GUKOL-734828 format. One record per residue (C-alpha): residue number from 1; chain; y, z, x. Coordinates in steps of 0.25 Angstrom, whole numbers, plus 5000, padded with zeros to 4 digits. Example, Ala and Ser with C-alpha at 12.3 -4.5 7.8 and 13.67 -1.06 7.14 Angstrom:
% GUKOL-734828
+------+-------+------+------+------+
: resi : chain :    y :    z :    x :
+------+-------+------+------+------+
:    1 :     A : 4982 : 5031 : 5049 :
:    2 :     A : 4996 : 5029 : 5055 :
+------+-------+------+------+------+
END
This chain:
% GUKOL-734828
+------+-------+------+------+------+
: resi : chain :    y :    z :    x :
+------+-------+------+------+------+
:    1 :     A : 5001 : 5001 : 5001 :
:    2 :     A : 5014 : 4996 : 5007 :
:    3 :     A : 5023 : 5007 : 5006 :
:    4 :     A : 5038 : 5003 : 5007 :
:    5 :     A : 5049 : 5013 : 5007 :
:    6 :     A : 5063 : 5007 : 5001 :
:    7 :     A : 5075 : 5015 : 4998 :
:    8 :     A : 5081 : 5015 : 4983 :
:    9 :     A : 5094 : 5007 : 4981 :
:   10 :     A : 5104 : 5009 : 4971 :
:   11 :     A : 5107 : 4998 : 4963 :
:   12 :     A : 5118 : 5002 : 4951 :
:   13 :     A : 5113 : 5013 : 4945 :
:   14 :     A : 5098 : 5009 : 4947 :
:   15 :     A : 5088 : 5011 : 4961 :
:   16 :     A : 5082 : 5000 : 4966 :
:   17 :     A : 5071 : 4998 : 4978 :
:   18 :     A : 5069 : 4985 : 4987 :
:   19 :     A : 5054 : 4981 : 4987 :
:   20 :     A : 5051 : 4974 : 4999 :
:   21 :     A : 5046 : 4958 : 4997 :
:   22 :     A : 5032 : 4963 : 5002 :
:   23 :     A : 5028 : 4971 : 4991 :
:   24 :     A : 5034 : 4963 : 4981 :
:   25 :     A : 5025 : 4952 : 4985 :
:   26 :     A : 5014 : 4961 : 4987 :
:   27 :     A : 5014 : 4966 : 4972 :
:   28 :     A : 5020 : 4951 : 4966 :
:   29 :     A : 5035 : 4957 : 4961 :
:   30 :     A : 5042 : 4946 : 4955 :
:   31 :     A : 5056 : 4948 : 4950 :
:   32 :     A : 5053 : 4959 : 4939 :
:   33 :     A : 5044 : 4971 : 4940 :
:   34 :     A : 5040 : 4983 : 4932 :
:   35 :     A : 5043 : 4996 : 4937 :
:   36 :     A : 5035 : 5009 : 4930 :
:   37 :     A : 5035 : 5023 : 4934 :
:   38 :     A : 5020 : 5029 : 4935 :
:   39 :     A : 5021 : 5043 : 4939 :
:   40 :     A : 5030 : 5046 : 4951 :
:   41 :     A : 5031 : 5032 : 4953 :
:   42 :     A : 5038 : 5018 : 4951 :
:   43 :     A : 5029 : 5007 : 4950 :
:   44 :     A : 5035 : 4993 : 4952 :
:   45 :     A : 5027 : 4982 : 4948 :
:   46 :     A : 5026 : 4965 : 4944 :
:   47 :     A : 5029 : 4963 : 4930 :
:   48 :     A : 5018 : 4960 : 4921 :
:   49 :     A : 5019 : 4944 : 4917 :
:   50 :     A : 5011 : 4944 : 4905 :
:   51 :     A : 5005 : 4929 : 4904 :
:   52 :     A : 5008 : 4926 : 4918 :
:   53 :     A : 4999 : 4914 : 4922 :
:   54 :     A : 4997 : 4911 : 4909 :
:   55 :     A : 5004 : 4895 : 4908 :
:   56 :     A : 4995 : 4893 : 4920 :
:   57 :     A : 4982 : 4897 : 4913 :
:   58 :     A : 4986 : 4889 : 4899 :
:   59 :     A : 4988 : 4877 : 4908 :
:   60 :     A : 4974 : 4879 : 4916 :
:   61 :     A : 4968 : 4880 : 4901 :
:   62 :     A : 4973 : 4868 : 4896 :
:   63 :     A : 4969 : 4860 : 4909 :
:   64 :     A : 4954 : 4867 : 4906 :
:   65 :     A : 4954 : 4863 : 4891 :
:   66 :     A : 4953 : 4878 : 4888 :
:   67 :     A : 4967 : 4879 : 4879 :
:   68 :     A : 4960 : 4878 : 4867 :
:   69 :     A : 4957 : 4886 : 4855 :
:   70 :     A : 4945 : 4894 : 4856 :
:   71 :     A : 4941 : 4893 : 4841 :
:   72 :     A : 4945 : 4883 : 4831 :
:   73 :     A : 4958 : 4884 : 4821 :
:   74 :     A : 4952 : 4891 : 4810 :
:   75 :     A : 4961 : 4890 : 4796 :
:   76 :     A : 4966 : 4902 : 4789 :
:   77 :     A : 4965 : 4906 : 4775 :
:   78 :     A : 4981 : 4906 : 4777 :
:   79 :     A : 4981 : 4892 : 4782 :
:   80 :     A : 4972 : 4886 : 4772 :
:   81 :     A : 4979 : 4892 : 4761 :
:   82 :     A : 4993 : 4896 : 4764 :
:   83 :     A : 4999 : 4887 : 4775 :
:   84 :     A : 5008 : 4877 : 4768 :
:   85 :     A : 5010 : 4864 : 4777 :
+------+-------+------+------+------+
END
């Protein structure tokens, strides 16, 4: 585990730290992070990116012809009796 000491600097009414590039690269931090308090520690981690990479996965599915419905569409009572074209 890398341990680095760094000063806390004043930024307006807040405080900040500089994170060395080596550590940023090691954990894959981008332009935004999540900061959490766990016990007596601040935990800084990359923001979660829901659906990251889905676009490429969908393209790969289309190339394989695997982007189709598994079941045939089935008409419901509403479709048959209430839907008006």
